ZAMARGU-4260 file (C-alpha; in steps of 0.2 Angstrom, whole numbers, plus 5000, padded with zeros to 4 digits):
<rodrens>
0) 5005/5213/5077 | 4998/5204/5062 | 4981/5210/5055 | 4971/5209/5039 | 4972/5226/5031
5) 4972/5235/5015 | 4989/5241/5008 | 4991/5256/4996 | 5007/5259/4987 | 5008/5274/4976
10) 5022/5282/4966 | 5023/5299/4957 | 5030/5297/4939 | 5039/5312/4930 | 5045/5320/4946
15) 5063/5323/4940 | 5059/5332/4924 | 5046/5343/4933 | 5057/5346/4947 | 5071/5352/4935
20) 5059/5364/4927 | 5054/5372/4944 | 5064/5388/4948 | 5074/5388/4964 | 5063/5400/4973
25) 5048/5389/4970 | 5057/5372/4974 | 5052/5371/4993 | 5034/5374/4990 | 5034/5362/4976
30) 5041/5348/4987 | 5028/5352/5000 | 5014/5351/4987 | 5021/5334/4981 | 5021/5327/4999
35) 5004/5333/5002 | 4997/5326/4986 | 5001/5308/4993 | 4999/5311/5012 | 4984/5321/5013
40) 4972/5308/5005 | 4979/5294/5016 | 4977/5305/5032 | 4959/5309/5027 | 4955/5291/5025
45) 4962/5286/5041 | 4977/5277/5034 | 4994/5275/5043 | 5010/5279/5033 | 5022/5265/5034
50) 5035/5272/5022 | 5037/5289/5013 | 5049/5295/5000 | 5049/5311/4989 | 5040/5302/4975
55) 5031/5287/4984 | 5021/5281/4999 | 5016/5265/5007 | 5001/5266/5018 | 4991/5253/5029
60) 4972/5254/5031 | 4964/5243/5045 | 4949/5243/5056 | 4949/5241/5075 | 4941/5225/5083
65) 4922/5226/5082 | 4922/5240/5069 | 4913/5237/5052 | 4927/5233/5040 | 4929/5247/5027
70) 4948/5247/5025 | 4947/5242/5007 | 4935/5256/5002 | 4945/5269/5012 | 4962/5263/5004
75) 4954/5264/4986 | 4946/5281/4990 | 4963/5287/4996 | 4971/5281/4980 | 4958/5291/4970
80) 4960/5306/4980 | 4979/5305/4977 | 4976/5305/4958 | 4964/5320/4960 | 4976/5330/4970
85) 4990/5326/4958 | 4980/5332/4942 | 4976/5348/4952 | 4995/5350/4956 | 4999/5348/4937
90) 4987/5363/4933 | 4995/5374/4947 | 5012/5370/4941 | 5008/5374/4923 | 5000/5390/4928
95) 5015/5395/4939 | 5028/5391/4926 | 5019/5397/4911 | 5028/5384/4900 | 5023/5366/4896
100) 5031/5353/4907 | 5028/5334/4907 | 5013/5330/4918 | 5015/5321/4934 | 5006/5305/4935
105) 5001/5293/4949 | 5003/5274/4949 | 4994/5266/4963 | 4992/5248/4969 | 4980/5242/4982
110) 4977/5225/4989 | 4970/5216/5004 | 4979/5203/5015 | 4988/5199/5031 | 5001/5212/5036
115) 5013/5212/5050 | 5013/5230/5058 | 5025/5235/5071 | 5031/5253/5078 | 5043/5261/5067
120) 5061/5259/5071 | 5075/5272/5070 | 5077/5279/5053 | 5060/5273/5046 | 5051/5287/5037
125) 5033/5281/5042 | 5023/5280/5058 | 5024/5261/5057 | 5034/5247/5049 | 5024/5235/5038
130) 5029/5218/5030 | 5021/5204/5022 | 5015/5197/5006 | 5001/5210/5004 | 5014/5224/5005
135) 5025/5216/4991 | 5009/5213/4980 | 5004/5231/4982 | 5021/5236/4975 | 5019/5224/4961
140) 5002/5231/4957 | 5009/5249/4957 | 5023/5243/4944 | 5009/5236/4933 | 4999/5252/4932
145) 5010/5261/4919 | 5012/5245/4909 | 4993/5243/4907 | 4990/5261/4906 | 4978/5262/4922
150) 4979/5275/4936 | 4975/5263/4950 | 4977/5244/4950 | 4968/5234/4963 | 4967/5216/4967
155) 4950/5208/4964 | 4949/5204/4982 | 4951/5222/4986 | 4937/5227/4974 | 4925/5214/4982
160) 4930/5220/5000 | 4927/5238/4995 | 4909/5235/4989 | 4898/5243/4976 | 4903/5261/4980
165) 4920/5258/4970 | 4918/5258/4951 | 4929/5247/4941 | 4934/5247/4923 | 4945/5234/4914
170) 4950/5217/4922 | 4964/5205/4920 | 4977/5194/4929 | 4995/5196/4932 | 5008/5183/4937
175) 5018/5187/4953 | 5037/5183/4955 | 5033/5166/4964 | 5022/5161/4949 | 5006/5163/4957
180) 4992/5173/4949 | 4982/5189/4955 | 4966/5195/4947 | 4967/5214/4945 | 4954/5228/4941
185) 4956/5245/4935 | 4948/5258/4947 | 4939/5272/4938 | 4928/5281/4951 | 4917/5281/4966
190) 4898/5280/4968 | 4890/5294/4979 | 4884/5288/4996 | 4866/5290/4999 | 4863/5306/5008
195) 4881/5312/5003 | 4884/5331/5005 | 4896/5331/4990 | 4889/5336/4974 | 4888/5324/4959
200) 4900/5336/4950 | 4913/5331/4964 | 4912/5313/4960 | 4913/5317/4941 | 4929/5327/4944
205) 4937/5312/4953 | 4933/5301/4938 | 4939/5314/4926 | 4955/5316/4936 | 4958/5297/4935
210) 4955/5297/4916 | 4967/5312/4914 | 4980/5303/4924 | 4978/5288/4913 | 4980/5299/4897
215) 4996/5306/4904 | 5002/5288/4906 | 4997/5285/4888 | 5007/5300/4882 | 5022/5294/4891
220) 5020/5277/4884 | 5018/5284/4866 | 5033/5294/4868 | 5044/5280/4875 | 5037/5268/4862
225) 5040/5280/4847 | 5058/5283/4853 | 5062/5264/4855 | 5054/5259/4839 | 5062/5273/4829
230) 5079/5268/4837 | 5076/5251/4831 | 5069/5257/4814 | 5055/5245/4817 | 5039/5255/4816
235) 5025/5246/4808 | 5016/5256/4795 | 5001/5250/4785 | 4984/5256/4779 | 4969/5245/4774
240) 4958/5252/4761 | 4940/5256/4767 | 4945/5258/4785 | 4952/5272/4796 | 4962/5266/4811
245) 4957/5275/4827 | 4969/5267/4839 | 4977/5250/4844 | 4967/5241/4857 | 4976/5225/4860
250) 4990/5213/4855 | 4987/5194/4853 | 4999/5180/4850 | 4997/5181/4831 | 4989/5198/4827
255) 4987/5216/4833 | 4970/5222/4837 | 4964/5240/4831 | 4948/5250/4833 | 4943/5257/4816
260) 4929/5265/4807 | 4923/5260/4790 | 4917/5271/4776 | 4900/5274/4784 | 4909/5279/4801
265) 4903/5262/4809 | 4916/5256/4822 | 4924/5239/4818 | 4938/5229/4825 | 4952/5224/4814
270) 4964/5209/4818 | 4979/5213/4808 | 4993/5200/4805 | 5010/5205/4797 | 5015/5193/4784
275) 5033/5188/4786 | 5042/5175/4776 | 5042/5158/4783 | 5026/5161/4793 | 5015/5149/4784
280) 5007/5140/4799 | 5002/5156/4808 | 4995/5163/4793 | 4986/5147/4789 | 4978/5148/4807
285) 4974/5166/4805 | 4965/5163/4789 | 4956/5148/4796 | 4948/5159/4810 | 4939/5168/4796
290) 4935/5152/4787 | 4927/5145/4803 | 4917/5160/4808 | 4911/5163/4790 | 4900/5148/4792
295) 4890/5156/4806 | 4876/5169/4807 | 4870/5168/4825 | 4865/5182/4837 | 4877/5175/4851
300) 4892/5173/4840 | 4903/5189/4835 | 4899/5195/4818 | 4914/5193/4805 | 4912/5206/4791
305) 4927/5202/4779 | 4944/5195/4777 | 4958/5201/4766 | 4976/5206/4762 | 4983/5223/4761
310) 5002/5229/4759 | 5010/5214/4767 | 4996/5211/4780 | 4982/5199/4782 | 4966/5206/4791
315) 4949/5201/4798 | 4936/5214/4801 | 4923/5210/4815 | 4910/5217/4827 | 4915/5230/4840
320) 4909/5228/4858 | 4908/5244/4867 | 4902/5236/4883 | 4918/5226/4885 | 4918/5208/4890
325) 4911/5197/4904 | 4926/5199/4916 | 4919/5217/4921 | 4902/5211/4925 | 4908/5196/4935
330) 4919/5208/4946 | 4904/5220/4948 | 4893/5205/4954 | 4880/5196/4944 | 4863/5190/4951
335) 4858/5172/4948 | 4845/5176/4935 | 4857/5186/4925 | 4871/5173/4927 | 4859/5159/4920
340) 4854/5171/4906 | 4873/5173/4901 | 4876/5154/4903 | 4861/5151/4891 | 4867/5163/4878
345) 4884/5155/4879 | 4877/5138/4877 | 4867/5144/4862 | 4883/5150/4854 | 4892/5134/4858
350) 4877/5124/4850 | 4879/5135/4835 | 4898/5132/4833 | 4897/5114/4838 | 4884/5111/4825
355) 4896/5115/4811 | 4910/5105/4819 | 4920/5119/4828 | 4927/5117/4845 | 4932/5134/4853
360) 4945/5127/4865 | 4947/5144/4874 | 4931/5148/4882 | 4933/5161/4895 | 4925/5177/4901
365) 4937/5188/4891 | 4930/5180/4875 | 4912/5183/4880 | 4907/5200/4874 | 4893/5211/4879
370) 4882/5222/4868 | 4873/5238/4872 | 4856/5229/4873 | 4863/5216/4886 | 4865/5202/4874
375) 4881/5192/4873 | 4892/5185/4859 | 4906/5173/4859 | 4922/5179/4851 | 4941/5175/4848
380) 4942/5159/4838 | 4961/5160/4837 | 4964/5142/4843 | 4947/5135/4838 | 4948/5119/4829
385) 4937/5110/4816 | 4934/5092/4821 | 4937/5086/4803 | 4952/5096/4799 | 4970/5091/4801
390) 4978/5105/4811 | 4996/5109/4813 | 4995/5119/4829 | 4991/5105/4841 | 5004/5092/4842
395) 5002/5077/4853 | 5002/5081/4872 | 5003/5100/4868 | 4992/5110/4880 | 4982/5124/4871
400) 4970/5136/4880 | 4970/5147/4896 | 4975/5138/4912 | 4960/5144/4922 | 4947/5138/4910
405) 4955/5122/4903 | 4946/5105/4903 | 4955/5090/4910 | 4957/5083/4893 | 4966/5099/4887
410) 4976/5099/4903 | 4983/5081/4899 | 4985/5085/4880 | 4972/5072/4875 | 4960/5074/4860
415) 4945/5085/4863 | 4928/5087/4857 | 4913/5099/4860 | 4912/5093/4878 | 4928/5102/4883
420) 4919/5119/4879 | 4905/5113/4891 | 4918/5110/4905 | 4924/5128/4903 | 4906/5134/4903
425) 4904/5126/4920 | 4919/5135/4927 | 4912/5152/4920 | 4895/5148/4928 | 4903/5145/4945
430) 4913/5161/4943 | 4897/5171/4938 | 4887/5164/4953 | 4901/5166/4966 | 4912/5180/4960
435) 4927/5167/4963 | 4936/5156/4951 | 4933/5138/4956 | 4951/5133/4956 | 4967/5144/4961
440) 4985/5138/4961 | 5002/5145/4963 | 5008/5140/4946 | 5001/5134/4929 | 5007/5116/4932
445) 4997/5116/4949 | 4982/5123/4940 | 4982/5109/4927 | 4983/5097/4941 | 4967/5104/4949
450) 4958/5103/4933 | 4963/5084/4932 | 4961/5079/4950 | 4951/5092/4961 | 4933/5089/4965
455) 4920/5100/4958 | 4918/5114/4970 | 4902/5117/4980 | 4890/5131/4976 | 4886/5141/4992
460) 4868/5146/4996 | 4857/5152/4988 | 4863/5143/4972 | 4866/5126/4979 | 4851/5120/4969
465) 4862/5122/4953 | 4875/5110/4960 | 4869/5095/4950 | 4870/5106/4934 | 4887/5111/4939
470) 4892/5093/4942 | 4888/5088/4925 | 4896/5102/4916 | 4912/5100/4926 | 4913/5081/4927
475) 4931/5076/4925 | 4926/5062/4914 | 4919/5070/4898 | 4908/5055/4896 | 4899/5060/4912
480) 4896/5078/4905 | 4881/5084/4895 | 4883/5077/4878 | 4880/5094/4870 | 4876/5112/4874
485) 4858/5108/4868 | 4856/5095/4881 | 4862/5107/4894 | 4849/5120/4889 | 4836/5106/4889
490) 4840/5102/4907 | 4839/5120/4912 | 4822/5121/4904 | 4816/5105/4912 | 4821/5112/4929
495) 4811/5127/4926 | 4826/5138/4925
</rodrens>
């Protein structure tokens, strides 16, 4: 029987070293507790087990015909409870053994899709047998969890289907083996249901467990990374006068990104590039990012504090955004008024950079940062280009940018001007209003073709009144777009928006 359902695949990490530390007289009880940590939450949330092994489980969550569809929320709730139970199991193991052991950690992947479900055959470890793309995607998401340091990785579709009760954290996209893309979200907690008999402390305990599980991953990753880099004798050591490095928070094509504090204790972000012989062009591009931004002082453009060199490294110090980027807000859902406010702030930033001859060329939600006061700032000018400069990073017909947000002229490798950023703004406006990317494809090549040939998507009610604005932003021919961000803002004002 084929049905639309939510699929949960969860795996316990560190089972072998923990099992080795458990004495024989406690082994049977330990195995039972392992099994219950995974099966208990699934049973509680009315899931059906399709496959079970000592360290992993596959479960299907569906709804009967005519029943209110809540399978995504139940699947994600079960994943959160599995993390909560595992963290509790870690405490009980440590108490029983009286010696430190590596903590168990749960990796879980949840997605929504079409699943073929049939009665289990002989030798199957679950109540049913489940197959289909959604099953395979859930397994890929589980494998992704340790790599990104998240406890629970959910597809964006699962997040939307689960509704507002499920709290999400960071966001991203991953490529599947067939070269298609899946948007993903980190699941960090559950919002209490109105009238819930559970105390707020219970929900906080679940959030804390998810965070502790994530930290267990980080410790495992840190140990593995230290061992690998020590073996290769390639550990990167550096210090920059005036900054205390708190932790690494990202890795870009040219530079590593660190959260730091300055001498006054103020948080700043350092982009640090190691200077290696023969890396003249990358270093030139890195320095140029600072040169471009040093021309600007605008509330909707990220603040750049300084640029310098220290012990074989070049660095740029810039503003730190504790609220993260626009991706998280889009996944949570944005009301039309807020979406227009964000679009106006983005346009104001584009007007500022275009005014000094800079084209961003990589405008996307991940580069639109949110401040505590709700304002937005444009960041990451790593591939920005000054119209009057001869650049070495863009050869003829070379595609530069992020495939989801490329303009047609970028997709075909043609010369660009400020109107390519307006096309990207149109893509982002559509995504803010609908929660969906305007174009999806199974490969980067197919995505580029959609930017070149596909019609401008239609905005559904109640936002269809903005369709003329979207048509001008996303016109395939750049001559038919707004000539500037300022013209876009003027059009919104004329429409009373």
